[in-house]
PDB file of N, CA, C and O in Angstrom:
ATOM      1  N   MET A   1    -106.312-110.732-133.350  1.00  0.00           N
ATOM      2  CA  MET A   1    -106.305-110.694-131.898  1.00  0.00           C
ATOM      3  C   MET A   1    -104.963-111.233-131.400  1.00  0.00           C
ATOM      4  O   MET A   1    -104.395-112.152-131.990  1.00  0.00           O
ATOM      5  N   THR A   2    -104.464-110.650-130.308  1.00  0.00           N
ATOM      6  CA  THR A   2    -103.164-111.047-129.765  1.00  0.00           C
ATOM      7  C   THR A   2    -103.286-111.378-128.279  1.00  0.00           C
ATOM      8  O   THR A   2    -104.276-111.049-127.626  1.00  0.00           O
ATOM      9  N   ILE A   3    -102.241-112.043-127.765  1.00  0.00           N
ATOM     10  CA  ILE A   3    -102.129-112.349-126.336  1.00  0.00           C
ATOM     11  C   ILE A   3    -100.730-111.961-125.881  1.00  0.00           C
ATOM     12  O   ILE A   3     -99.810-111.843-126.690  1.00  0.00           O
ATOM     13  N   THR A   4    -100.585-111.767-124.580  1.00  0.00           N
ATOM     14  CA  THR A   4     -99.282-111.475-123.994  1.00  0.00           C
ATOM     15  C   THR A   4     -98.830-112.695-123.203  1.00  0.00           C
ATOM     16  O   THR A   4     -99.580-113.221-122.380  1.00  0.00           O
ATOM     17  N   ILE A   5     -97.603-113.142-123.453  1.00  0.00           N
ATOM     18  CA  ILE A   5     -97.034-114.296-122.747  1.00  0.00           C
ATOM     19  C   ILE A   5     -95.623-113.935-122.297  1.00  0.00           C
ATOM     20  O   ILE A   5     -95.087-112.893-122.673  1.00  0.00           O
ATOM     21  N   GLU A   6     -95.031-114.807-121.490  1.00  0.00           N
ATOM     22  CA  GLU A   6     -93.650-114.639-121.064  1.00  0.00           C
ATOM     23  C   GLU A   6     -92.876-115.913-121.364  1.00  0.00           C
ATOM     24  O   GLU A   6     -93.438-117.008-121.402  1.00  0.00           O
ATOM     25  N   ILE A   7     -91.574-115.749-121.576  1.00  0.00           N
ATOM     26  CA  ILE A   7     -90.667-116.885-121.739  1.00  0.00           C
ATOM     27  C   ILE A   7     -89.574-116.719-120.698  1.00  0.00           C
ATOM     28  O   ILE A   7     -88.933-115.671-120.624  1.00  0.00           O
ATOM     29  N   ALA A   8     -89.360-117.761-119.886  1.00  0.00           N
ATOM     30  CA  ALA A   8     -88.364-117.722-118.820  1.00  0.00           C
ATOM     31  C   ALA A   8     -87.281-118.768-119.071  1.00  0.00           C
ATOM     32  O   ALA A   8     -87.562-119.902-119.458  1.00  0.00           O
ATOM     33  N   TYR A   9     -86.031-118.353-118.837  1.00  0.00           N
ATOM     34  CA  TYR A   9     -84.893-119.259-118.946  1.00  0.00           C
ATOM     35  C   TYR A   9     -83.857-118.796-117.948  1.00  0.00           C
ATOM     36  O   TYR A   9     -83.562-117.603-117.869  1.00  0.00           O
ATOM     37  N   ALA A  10     -83.299-119.721-117.183  1.00  0.00           N
ATOM     38  CA  ALA A  10     -82.344-119.333-116.150  1.00  0.00           C
ATOM     39  C   ALA A  10     -81.117-120.236-116.173  1.00  0.00           C
ATOM     40  O   ALA A  10     -81.211-121.457-116.300  1.00  0.00           O
ATOM     41  N   LEU A  11     -79.978-119.594-116.048  1.00  0.00           N
ATOM     42  CA  LEU A  11     -78.699-120.247-115.834  1.00  0.00           C
ATOM     43  C   LEU A  11     -78.203-119.777-114.468  1.00  0.00           C
ATOM     44  O   LEU A  11     -78.714-118.787-113.946  1.00  0.00           O
ATOM     45  N   PRO A  12     -77.225-120.456-113.878  1.00  0.00           N
ATOM     46  CA  PRO A  12     -76.747-119.990-112.568  1.00  0.00           C
ATOM     47  C   PRO A  12     -76.292-118.527-112.575  1.00  0.00           C
ATOM     48  O   PRO A  12     -76.481-117.817-111.587  1.00  0.00           O
ATOM     49  N   GLU A  13     -75.706-118.080-113.662  1.00  0.00           N
ATOM     50  CA  GLU A  13     -75.163-116.717-113.718  1.00  0.00           C
ATOM     51  C   GLU A  13     -76.070-115.720-114.427  1.00  0.00           C
ATOM     52  O   GLU A  13     -75.779-114.524-114.425  1.00  0.00           O
ATOM     53  N   LYS A  14     -77.153-116.177-115.029  1.00  0.00           N
ATOM     54  CA  LYS A  14     -77.993-115.275-115.818  1.00  0.00           C
ATOM     55  C   LYS A  14     -79.431-115.790-115.854  1.00  0.00           C
ATOM     56  O   LYS A  14     -79.670-116.989-116.002  1.00  0.00           O
ATOM     57  N   GLN A  15     -80.390-114.860-115.714  1.00  0.00           N
ATOM     58  CA  GLN A  15     -81.800-115.204-115.828  1.00  0.00           C
ATOM     59  C   GLN A  15     -82.428-114.307-116.883  1.00  0.00           C
ATOM     60  O   GLN A  15     -82.107-113.123-116.990  1.00  0.00           O
ATOM     61  N   MET A  16     -83.328-114.895-117.660  1.00  0.00           N
ATOM     62  CA  MET A  16     -84.017-114.134-118.698  1.00  0.00           C
ATOM     63  C   MET A  16     -85.518-114.303-118.519  1.00  0.00           C
ATOM     64  O   MET A  16     -86.006-115.410-118.289  1.00  0.00           O
ATOM     65  N   LEU A  17     -86.239-113.206-118.626  1.00  0.00           N
ATOM     66  CA  LEU A  17     -87.698-113.231-118.619  1.00  0.00           C
ATOM     67  C   LEU A  17     -88.145-112.271-119.717  1.00  0.00           C
ATOM     68  O   LEU A  17     -88.059-111.052-119.572  1.00  0.00           O
ATOM     69  N   LEU A  18     -88.621-112.845-120.811  1.00  0.00           N
ATOM     70  CA  LEU A  18     -89.014-112.066-121.976  1.00  0.00           C
ATOM     71  C   LEU A  18     -90.532-111.993-122.061  1.00  0.00           C
ATOM     72  O   LEU A  18     -91.217-113.002-121.894  1.00  0.00           O
ATOM     73  N   SER A  19     -91.047-110.823-122.318  1.00  0.00           N
ATOM     74  CA  SER A  19     -92.481-110.637-122.501  1.00  0.00           C
ATOM     75  C   SER A  19     -92.745-110.438-123.989  1.00  0.00           C
ATOM     76  O   SER A  19     -92.046-109.674-124.655  1.00  0.00           O
ATOM     77  N   LEU A  20     -93.754-111.126-124.504  1.00  0.00           N
ATOM     78  CA  LEU A  20     -94.067-111.068-125.937  1.00  0.00           C
ATOM     79  C   LEU A  20     -95.559-110.853-126.160  1.00  0.00           C
ATOM     80  O   LEU A  20     -96.396-111.286-125.368  1.00  0.00           O
ATOM     81  N   ILE A  21     -95.862-110.185-127.238  1.00  0.00           N
ATOM     82  CA  ILE A  21     -97.234-110.096-127.733  1.00  0.00           C
ATOM     83  C   ILE A  21     -97.248-110.898-129.031  1.00  0.00           C
ATOM     84  O   ILE A  21     -96.535-110.582-129.983  1.00  0.00           O
ATOM     85  N   ILE A  22     -98.076-111.942-129.046  1.00  0.00           N
ATOM     86  CA  ILE A  22     -98.098-112.869-130.180  1.00  0.00           C
ATOM     87  C   ILE A  22     -99.543-113.097-130.627  1.00  0.00           C
ATOM     88  O   ILE A  22    -100.478-112.778-129.892  1.00  0.00           O
ATOM     89  N   PRO A  23     -99.729-113.652-131.839  1.00  0.00           N
ATOM     90  CA  PRO A  23    -101.093-113.975-132.287  1.00  0.00           C
ATOM     91  C   PRO A  23    -101.760-114.988-131.349  1.00  0.00           C
ATOM     92  O   PRO A  23    -101.091-115.858-130.791  1.00  0.00           O
ATOM     93  N   LYS A  24    -103.051-114.872-131.184  1.00  0.00           N
ATOM     94  CA  LYS A  24    -103.810-115.681-130.234  1.00  0.00           C
ATOM     95  C   LYS A  24    -103.668-117.188-130.455  1.00  0.00           C
ATOM     96  O   LYS A  24    -103.648-117.936-129.478  1.00  0.00           O
ATOM     97  N   GLN A  25    -103.571-117.648-131.666  1.00  0.00           N
ATOM     98  CA  GLN A  25    -103.521-119.084-131.944  1.00  0.00           C
ATOM     99  C   GLN A  25    -102.100-119.659-131.948  1.00  0.00           C
ATOM    100  O   GLN A  25    -101.890-120.747-132.483  1.00  0.00           O
ATOM    101  N   SER A  26    -101.133-118.965-131.375  1.00  0.00           N
ATOM    102  CA  SER A  26     -99.730-119.401-131.407  1.00  0.00           C
ATOM    103  C   SER A  26     -99.474-120.604-130.503  1.00  0.00           C
ATOM    104  O   SER A  26    -100.166-120.829-129.509  1.00  0.00           O
ATOM    105  N   THR A  27     -98.448-121.368-130.890  1.00  0.00           N
ATOM    106  CA  THR A  27     -97.990-122.489-130.071  1.00  0.00           C
ATOM    107  C   THR A  27     -96.750-122.055-129.298  1.00  0.00           C
ATOM    108  O   THR A  27     -96.184-120.993-129.555  1.00  0.00           O
ATOM    109  N   ALA A  28     -96.338-122.888-128.352  1.00  0.00           N
ATOM    110  CA  ALA A  28     -95.130-122.605-127.576  1.00  0.00           C
ATOM    111  C   ALA A  28     -93.924-122.488-128.497  1.00  0.00           C
ATOM    112  O   ALA A  28     -93.086-121.607-128.304  1.00  0.00           O
ATOM    113  N   HIS A  29     -93.824-123.356-129.490  1.00  0.00           N
ATOM    114  CA  HIS A  29     -92.705-123.312-130.430  1.00  0.00           C
ATOM    115  C   HIS A  29     -92.672-121.993-131.201  1.00  0.00           C
ATOM    116  O   HIS A  29     -91.612-121.388-131.357  1.00  0.00           O
ATOM    117  N   GLU A  30     -93.806-121.559-131.669  1.00  0.00           N
ATOM    118  CA  GLU A  30     -93.871-120.291-132.403  1.00  0.00           C
ATOM    119  C   GLU A  30     -93.464-119.115-131.515  1.00  0.00           C
ATOM    120  O   GLU A  30     -92.803-118.187-131.981  1.00  0.00           O
ATOM    121  N   ALA A  31     -93.850-119.150-130.251  1.00  0.00           N
ATOM    122  CA  ALA A  31     -93.477-118.080-129.328  1.00  0.00           C
ATOM    123  C   ALA A  31     -91.976-118.082-129.060  1.00  0.00           C
ATOM    124  O   ALA A  31     -91.355-117.022-128.994  1.00  0.00           O
ATOM    125  N   ILE A  32     -91.396-119.262-128.907  1.00  0.00           N
ATOM    126  CA  ILE A  32     -89.949-119.357-128.671  1.00  0.00           C
ATOM    127  C   ILE A  32     -89.187-118.814-129.872  1.00  0.00           C
ATOM    128  O   ILE A  32     -88.203-118.093-129.707  1.00  0.00           O
ATOM    129  N   ILE A  33     -89.630-119.152-131.074  1.00  0.00           N
ATOM    130  CA  ILE A  33     -88.987-118.628-132.286  1.00  0.00           C
ATOM    131  C   ILE A  33     -89.134-117.112-132.342  1.00  0.00           C
ATOM    132  O   ILE A  33     -88.165-116.412-132.636  1.00  0.00           O
ATOM    133  N   ALA A  34     -90.320-116.595-132.068  1.00  0.00           N
ATOM    134  CA  ALA A  34     -90.569-115.154-132.125  1.00  0.00           C
ATOM    135  C   ALA A  34     -89.736-114.393-131.099  1.00  0.00           C
ATOM    136  O   ALA A  34     -89.363-113.244-131.335  1.00  0.00           O
ATOM    137  N   SER A  35     -89.444-115.018-129.970  1.00  0.00           N
ATOM    138  CA  SER A  35     -88.680-114.345-128.915  1.00  0.00           C
ATOM    139  C   SER A  35     -87.198-114.188-129.265  1.00  0.00           C
ATOM    140  O   SER A  35     -86.502-113.351-128.690  1.00  0.00           O
ATOM    141  N   GLU A  36     -86.727-114.995-130.204  1.00  0.00           N
ATOM    142  CA  GLU A  36     -85.313-115.021-130.604  1.00  0.00           C
ATOM    143  C   GLU A  36     -84.386-115.434-129.468  1.00  0.00           C
ATOM    144  O   GLU A  36     -83.199-115.109-129.496  1.00  0.00           O
ATOM    145  N   ILE A  37     -84.901-116.137-128.477  1.00  0.00           N
ATOM    146  CA  ILE A  37     -84.085-116.582-127.356  1.00  0.00           C
ATOM    147  C   ILE A  37     -83.029-117.598-127.802  1.00  0.00           C
ATOM    148  O   ILE A  37     -81.965-117.699-127.191  1.00  0.00           O
ATOM    149  N   LEU A  38     -83.324-118.353-128.870  1.00  0.00           N
ATOM    150  CA  LEU A  38     -82.342-119.321-129.358  1.00  0.00           C
ATOM    151  C   LEU A  38     -81.101-118.619-129.909  1.00  0.00           C
ATOM    152  O   LEU A  38     -80.004-119.176-129.861  1.00  0.00           O
ATOM    153  N   LYS A  39     -81.263-117.413-130.426  1.00  0.00           N
ATOM    154  CA  LYS A  39     -80.112-116.634-130.901  1.00  0.00           C
ATOM    155  C   LYS A  39     -79.327-116.047-129.730  1.00  0.00           C
ATOM    156  O   LYS A  39     -78.102-115.940-129.787  1.00  0.00           O
ATOM    157  N   GLN A  40     -80.031-115.671-128.680  1.00  0.00           N
ATOM    158  CA  GLN A  40     -79.386-115.071-127.518  1.00  0.00           C
ATOM    159  C   GLN A  40     -78.680-116.097-126.634  1.00  0.00           C
ATOM    160  O   GLN A  40     -77.735-115.760-125.922  1.00  0.00           O
ATOM    161  N   CYS A  41     -79.134-117.338-126.680  1.00  0.00           N
ATOM    162  CA  CYS A  41     -78.582-118.407-125.841  1.00  0.00           C
ATOM    163  C   CYS A  41     -78.175-119.564-126.745  1.00  0.00           C
ATOM    164  O   CYS A  41     -78.966-120.482-126.964  1.00  0.00           O
ATOM    165  N   PRO A  42     -76.953-119.534-127.274  1.00  0.00           N
ATOM    166  CA  PRO A  42     -76.536-120.555-128.242  1.00  0.00           C
ATOM    167  C   PRO A  42     -76.509-121.975-127.691  1.00  0.00           C
ATOM    168  O   PRO A  42     -76.479-122.931-128.467  1.00  0.00           O
ATOM    169  N   GLU A  43     -76.520-122.136-126.368  1.00  0.00           N
ATOM    170  CA  GLU A  43     -76.546-123.482-125.791  1.00  0.00           C
ATOM    171  C   GLU A  43     -77.895-124.166-125.994  1.00  0.00           C
ATOM    172  O   GLU A  43     -78.005-125.384-125.847  1.00  0.00           O
ATOM    173  N   LEU A  44     -78.922-123.385-126.332  1.00  0.00           N
ATOM    174  CA  LEU A  44     -80.249-123.942-126.596  1.00  0.00           C
ATOM    175  C   LEU A  44     -80.374-124.316-128.067  1.00  0.00           C
ATOM    176  O   LEU A  44     -80.008-123.541-128.950  1.00  0.00           O
ATOM    177  N   THR A  45     -80.893-125.502-128.315  1.00  0.00           N
ATOM    178  CA  THR A  45     -81.174-125.933-129.686  1.00  0.00           C
ATOM    179  C   THR A  45     -82.581-126.503-129.718  1.00  0.00           C
ATOM    180  O   THR A  45     -83.133-126.878-128.683  1.00  0.00           O
ATOM    181  N   HIS A  46     -83.155-126.565-130.907  1.00  0.00           N
ATOM    182  CA  HIS A  46     -84.498-127.145-131.044  1.00  0.00           C
ATOM    183  C   HIS A  46     -84.527-128.564-130.485  1.00  0.00           C
ATOM    184  O   HIS A  46     -85.485-128.952-129.815  1.00  0.00           O
ATOM    185  N   ALA A  47     -83.478-129.337-130.762  1.00  0.00           N
ATOM    186  CA  ALA A  47     -83.450-130.733-130.335  1.00  0.00           C
ATOM    187  C   ALA A  47     -83.365-130.876-128.823  1.00  0.00           C
ATOM    188  O   ALA A  47     -83.830-131.874-128.272  1.00  0.00           O
ATOM    189  N   SER A  48     -82.776-129.891-128.139  1.00  0.00           N
ATOM    190  CA  SER A  48     -82.568-130.024-126.698  1.00  0.00           C
ATOM    191  C   SER A  48     -83.642-129.338-125.858  1.00  0.00           C
ATOM    192  O   SER A  48     -83.565-129.372-124.630  1.00  0.00           O
ATOM    193  N   LEU A  49     -84.634-128.721-126.483  1.00  0.00           N
ATOM    194  CA  LEU A  49     -85.629-127.964-125.722  1.00  0.00           C
ATOM    195  C   LEU A  49     -86.566-128.866-124.928  1.00  0.00           C
ATOM    196  O   LEU A  49     -87.233-129.743-125.477  1.00  0.00           O
ATOM    197  N   THR A  50     -86.596-128.629-123.638  1.00  0.00           N
ATOM    198  CA  THR A  50     -87.596-129.216-122.747  1.00  0.00           C
ATOM    199  C   THR A  50     -88.289-128.032-122.103  1.00  0.00           C
ATOM    200  O   THR A  50     -87.643-127.180-121.494  1.00  0.00           O
ATOM    201  N   ILE A  51     -89.600-127.981-122.240  1.00  0.00           N
ATOM    202  CA  ILE A  51     -90.319-126.801-121.774  1.00  0.00           C
ATOM    203  C   ILE A  51     -91.522-127.177-120.914  1.00  0.00           C
ATOM    204  O   ILE A  51     -91.957-128.328-120.874  1.00  0.00           O
ATOM    205  N   GLY A  52     -92.035-126.169-120.234  1.00  0.00           N
ATOM    206  CA  GLY A  52     -93.254-126.308-119.459  1.00  0.00           C
ATOM    207  C   GLY A  52     -93.978-124.974-119.449  1.00  0.00           C
ATOM    208  O   GLY A  52     -93.410-123.939-119.796  1.00  0.00           O
ATOM    209  N   ILE A  53     -95.223-125.014-119.051  1.00  0.00           N
ATOM    210  CA  ILE A  53     -96.010-123.798-118.870  1.00  0.00           C
ATOM    211  C   ILE A  53     -96.414-123.766-117.404  1.00  0.00           C
ATOM    212  O   ILE A  53     -97.148-124.633-116.931  1.00  0.00           O
ATOM    213  N   PHE A  54     -95.928-122.761-116.697  1.00  0.00           N
ATOM    214  CA  PHE A  54     -96.145-122.629-115.251  1.00  0.00           C
ATOM    215  C   PHE A  54     -95.782-123.906-114.500  1.00  0.00           C
ATOM    216  O   PHE A  54     -96.543-124.361-113.646  1.00  0.00           O
ATOM    217  N   GLY A  55     -94.623-124.487-114.814  1.00  0.00           N
ATOM    218  CA  GLY A  55     -94.116-125.640-114.081  1.00  0.00           C
ATOM    219  C   GLY A  55     -94.677-126.986-114.500  1.00  0.00           C
ATOM    220  O   GLY A  55     -94.298-128.010-113.932  1.00  0.00           O
ATOM    221  N   LYS A  56     -95.562-127.011-115.471  1.00  0.00           N
ATOM    222  CA  LYS A  56     -96.131-128.278-115.946  1.00  0.00           C
ATOM    223  C   LYS A  56     -95.545-128.570-117.316  1.00  0.00           C
ATOM    224  O   LYS A  56     -95.744-127.803-118.258  1.00  0.00           O
ATOM    225  N   LYS A  57     -94.818-129.688-117.431  1.00  0.00           N
ATOM    226  CA  LYS A  57     -94.141-130.034-118.670  1.00  0.00           C
ATOM    227  C   LYS A  57     -95.142-130.126-119.828  1.00  0.00           C
ATOM    228  O   LYS A  57     -96.255-130.626-119.670  1.00  0.00           O
ATOM    229  N   CYS A  58     -94.715-129.629-120.992  1.00  0.00           N
ATOM    230  CA  CYS A  58     -95.585-129.676-122.171  1.00  0.00           C
ATOM    231  C   CYS A  58     -94.725-129.858-123.420  1.00  0.00           C
ATOM    232  O   CYS A  58     -93.496-129.856-123.349  1.00  0.00           O
ATOM    233  N   THR A  59     -95.375-130.012-124.535  1.00  0.00           N
ATOM    234  CA  THR A  59     -94.677-130.168-125.809  1.00  0.00           C
ATOM    235  C   THR A  59     -94.619-128.835-126.532  1.00  0.00           C
ATOM    236  O   THR A  59     -95.321-127.891-126.170  1.00  0.00           O
ATOM    237  N   LEU A  60     -93.785-128.761-127.549  1.00  0.00           N
ATOM    238  CA  LEU A  60     -93.623-127.526-128.308  1.00  0.00           C
ATOM    239  C   LEU A  60     -94.889-127.114-129.048  1.00  0.00           C
ATOM    240  O   LEU A  60     -95.060-125.940-129.375  1.00  0.00           O
ATOM    241  N   ASP A  61     -95.777-128.067-129.316  1.00  0.00           N
ATOM    242  CA  ASP A  61     -97.000-127.721-130.047  1.00  0.00           C
ATOM    243  C   ASP A  61     -98.161-127.327-129.116  1.00  0.00           C
ATOM    244  O   ASP A  61     -99.307-127.231-129.555  1.00  0.00           O
ATOM    245  N   ALA A  62     -97.858-127.104-127.846  1.00  0.00           N
ATOM    246  CA  ALA A  62     -98.896-126.707-126.891  1.00  0.00           C
ATOM    247  C   ALA A  62     -99.459-125.337-127.256  1.00  0.00           C
ATOM    248  O   ALA A  62     -98.700-124.397-127.493  1.00  0.00           O
ATOM    249  N   PRO A  63    -100.780-125.219-127.303  1.00  0.00           N
ATOM    250  CA  PRO A  63    -101.388-123.906-127.581  1.00  0.00           C
ATOM    251  C   PRO A  63    -101.213-122.993-126.372  1.00  0.00           C
ATOM    252  O   PRO A  63    -101.181-123.453-125.231  1.00  0.00           O
ATOM    253  N   LEU A  64    -101.103-121.716-126.633  1.00  0.00           N
ATOM    254  CA  LEU A  64    -100.893-120.752-125.554  1.00  0.00           C
ATOM    255  C   LEU A  64    -102.151-119.948-125.265  1.00  0.00           C
ATOM    256  O   LEU A  64    -102.999-119.748-126.134  1.00  0.00           O
ATOM    257  N   ARG A  65    -102.247-119.490-124.014  1.00  0.00           N
ATOM    258  CA  ARG A  65    -103.360-118.642-123.592  1.00  0.00           C
ATOM    259  C   ARG A  65    -102.795-117.362-122.998  1.00  0.00           C
ATOM    260  O   ARG A  65    -101.619-117.289-122.644  1.00  0.00           O
ATOM    261  N   GLN A  66    -103.637-116.373-122.898  1.00  0.00           N
ATOM    262  CA  GLN A  66    -103.254-115.084-122.323  1.00  0.00           C
ATOM    263  C   GLN A  66    -102.572-115.283-120.967  1.00  0.00           C
ATOM    264  O   GLN A  66    -103.103-115.969-120.094  1.00  0.00           O
ATOM    265  N   GLY A  67    -101.389-114.676-120.799  1.00  0.00           N
ATOM    266  CA  GLY A  67    -100.695-114.700-119.520  1.00  0.00           C
ATOM    267  C   GLY A  67     -99.829-115.908-119.262  1.00  0.00           C
ATOM    268  O   GLY A  67     -99.190-115.973-118.212  1.00  0.00           O
ATOM    269  N   ASP A  68     -99.774-116.884-120.182  1.00  0.00           N
ATOM    270  CA  ASP A  68     -98.941-118.068-119.970  1.00  0.00           C
ATOM    271  C   ASP A  68     -97.471-117.680-119.835  1.00  0.00           C
ATOM    272  O   ASP A  68     -97.014-116.698-120.420  1.00  0.00           O
ATOM    273  N   ARG A  69     -96.735-118.480-119.046  1.00  0.00           N
ATOM    274  CA  ARG A  69     -95.288-118.319-118.937  1.00  0.00           C
ATOM    275  C   ARG A  69     -94.644-119.632-119.385  1.00  0.00           C
ATOM    276  O   ARG A  69     -94.784-120.662-118.725  1.00  0.00           O
ATOM    277  N   ILE A  70     -93.938-119.579-120.512  1.00  0.00           N
ATOM    278  CA  ILE A  70     -93.206-120.746-121.010  1.00  0.00           C
ATOM    279  C   ILE A  70     -91.875-120.784-120.283  1.00  0.00           C
ATOM    280  O   ILE A  70     -91.144-119.794-120.267  1.00  0.00           O
ATOM    281  N   GLU A  71     -91.558-121.921-119.682  1.00  0.00           N
ATOM    282  CA  GLU A  71     -90.292-122.090-118.984  1.00  0.00           C
ATOM    283  C   GLU A  71     -89.433-123.058-119.778  1.00  0.00           C
ATOM    284  O   GLU A  71     -89.871-124.158-120.115  1.00  0.00           O
ATOM    285  N   ILE A  72     -88.220-122.648-120.072  1.00  0.00           N
ATOM    286  CA  ILE A  72     -87.273-123.522-120.780  1.00  0.00           C
ATOM    287  C   ILE A  72     -86.386-124.146-119.715  1.00  0.00           C
ATOM    288  O   ILE A  72     -85.712-123.441-118.964  1.00  0.00           O
ATOM    289  N   TYR A  73     -86.389-125.481-119.654  1.00  0.00           N
ATOM    290  CA  TYR A  73     -85.663-126.201-118.613  1.00  0.00           C
ATOM    291  C   TYR A  73     -84.277-126.617-119.079  1.00  0.00           C
ATOM    292  O   TYR A  73     -84.072-126.967-120.241  1.00  0.00           O
ATOM    293  N   ARG A  74     -83.325-126.570-118.142  1.00  0.00           N
ATOM    294  CA  ARG A  74     -81.974-127.064-118.398  1.00  0.00           C
ATOM    295  C   ARG A  74     -81.938-128.552-118.076  1.00  0.00           C
ATOM    296  O   ARG A  74     -82.747-129.035-117.284  1.00  0.00           O
ATOM    297  N   PRO A  75     -81.000-129.290-118.689  1.00  0.00           N
ATOM    298  CA  PRO A  75     -80.876-130.712-118.333  1.00  0.00           C
ATOM    299  C   PRO A  75     -80.362-130.853-116.895  1.00  0.00           C
ATOM    300  O   PRO A  75     -79.640-129.988-116.400  1.00  0.00           O
ATOM    301  N   LEU A  76     -80.736-131.935-116.242  1.00  0.00           N
ATOM    302  CA  LEU A  76     -80.269-132.196-114.886  1.00  0.00           C
ATOM    303  C   LEU A  76     -78.784-132.523-114.896  1.00  0.00           C
ATOM    304  O   LEU A  76     -78.303-133.234-115.779  1.00  0.00           O
ATOM    305  N   ILE A  77     -78.067-132.008-113.920  1.00  0.00           N
ATOM    306  CA  ILE A  77     -76.635-132.317-113.800  1.00  0.00           C
ATOM    307  C   ILE A  77     -76.454-133.697-113.185  1.00  0.00           C
ATOM    308  O   ILE A  77     -75.583-134.460-113.602  1.00  0.00           O
ATOM    309  N   HIS A  78     -77.285-134.015-112.185  1.00  0.00           N
ATOM    310  CA  HIS A  78     -77.231-135.301-111.500  1.00  0.00           C
ATOM    311  C   HIS A  78     -78.609-135.938-111.522  1.00  0.00           C
ATOM    312  O   HIS A  78     -79.626-135.250-111.434  1.00  0.00           O
ATOM    313  N   ASP A  79     -78.633-137.240-111.640  1.00  0.00           N
ATOM    314  CA  ASP A  79     -79.886-137.977-111.536  1.00  0.00           C
ATOM    315  C   ASP A  79     -80.337-137.930-110.070  1.00  0.00           C
ATOM    316  O   ASP A  79     -79.601-138.392-109.199  1.00  0.00           O
ATOM    317  N   PRO A  80     -81.520-137.386-109.774  1.00  0.00           N
ATOM    318  CA  PRO A  80     -81.951-137.262-108.372  1.00  0.00           C
ATOM    319  C   PRO A  80     -82.014-138.598-107.632  1.00  0.00           C
ATOM    320  O   PRO A  80     -81.688-138.664-106.447  1.00  0.00           O
ATOM    321  N   LYS A  81     -82.423-139.645-108.311  1.00  0.00           N
ATOM    322  CA  LYS A  81     -82.493-140.955-107.655  1.00  0.00           C
ATOM    323  C   LYS A  81     -81.100-141.446-107.279  1.00  0.00           C
ATOM    324  O   LYS A  81     -80.892-141.973-106.186  1.00  0.00           O
ATOM    325  N   GLN A  82     -80.158-141.272-108.184  1.00  0.00           N
ATOM    326  CA  GLN A  82     -78.787-141.699-107.922  1.00  0.00           C
ATOM    327  C   GLN A  82     -78.179-140.860-106.790  1.00  0.00           C
ATOM    328  O   GLN A  82     -77.454-141.393-105.950  1.00  0.00           O
ATOM    329  N   ALA A  83     -78.464-139.574-106.764  1.00  0.00           N
ATOM    330  CA  ALA A  83     -77.937-138.706-105.701  1.00  0.00           C
ATOM    331  C   ALA A  83     -78.478-139.145-104.335  1.00  0.00           C
ATOM    332  O   ALA A  83     -77.735-139.139-103.354  1.00  0.00           O
ATOM    333  N   ARG A  84     -79.761-139.524-104.255  1.00  0.00           N
ATOM    334  CA  ARG A  84     -80.329-140.015-102.997  1.00  0.00           C
ATOM    335  C   ARG A  84     -79.670-141.300-102.568  1.00  0.00           C
ATOM    336  O   ARG A  84     -79.387-141.485-101.385  1.00  0.00           O
ATOM    337  N   ARG A  85     -79.419-142.194-103.507  1.00  0.00           N
ATOM    338  CA  ARG A  85     -78.749-143.454-103.175  1.00  0.00           C
ATOM    339  C   ARG A  85     -77.364-143.183-102.599  1.00  0.00           C
ATOM    340  O   ARG A  85     -76.959-143.807-101.618  1.00  0.00           O
ATOM    341  N   GLN A  86     -76.639-142.248-103.216  1.00  0.00           N
ATOM    342  CA  GLN A  86     -75.290-141.925-102.735  1.00  0.00           C
ATOM    343  C   GLN A  86     -75.339-141.344-101.321  1.00  0.00           C
ATOM    344  O   GLN A  86     -74.505-141.682-100.481  1.00  0.00           O
ATOM    345  N   ARG A  87     -76.323-140.466-101.056  1.00  0.00           N
ATOM    346  CA  ARG A  87     -76.448-139.894 -99.706  1.00  0.00           C
ATOM    347  C   ARG A  87     -76.813-140.975 -98.693  1.00  0.00           C
ATOM    348  O   ARG A  87     -76.330-140.949 -97.560  1.00  0.00           O
ATOM    349  N   ALA A  88     -77.654-141.916 -99.086  1.00  0.00           N
ATOM    350  CA  ALA A  88     -78.080-142.979 -98.180  1.00  0.00           C
ATOM    351  C   ALA A  88     -76.914-143.900 -97.826  1.00  0.00           C
ATOM    352  O   ALA A  88     -76.869-144.444 -96.723  1.00  0.00           O
ATOM    353  N   LEU A  89     -75.976-144.077 -98.747  1.00  0.00           N
ATOM    354  CA  LEU A  89     -74.832-144.929 -98.482  1.00  0.00           C
ATOM    355  C   LEU A  89     -73.853-144.295 -97.486  1.00  0.00           C
ATOM    356  O   LEU A  89     -73.066-145.001 -96.856  1.00  0.00           O
ATOM    357  N   LYS A  90     -73.902-142.982 -97.347  1.00  0.00           N
ATOM    358  CA  LYS A  90     -72.960-142.292 -96.446  1.00  0.00           C
ATOM    359  C   LYS A  90     -73.394-142.340 -95.041  1.00  0.00           C
ATOM    360  O   LYS A  90     -72.711-141.806 -94.166  1.00  0.00           O
TER     361      LYS A  90
END
């Protein structure tokens, strides 16, 4: 039995949305490997992956369900708390 999922990754200049059919018992990590997105985006590494499913942060061993969308997050450029402090000082 299989399920259909999506993997989303966005950069300012490029957005990717990959649709995959994977085995029903797959984890987020297995889906990311199957998608080959790590080969297409060399800036992504296993060590740097922060992911979520529909905007809710999860771990790589999260089980997947039919229709899930795995989102690969980029690191923050600025600390939001520090940015607010700087704006408040102005």
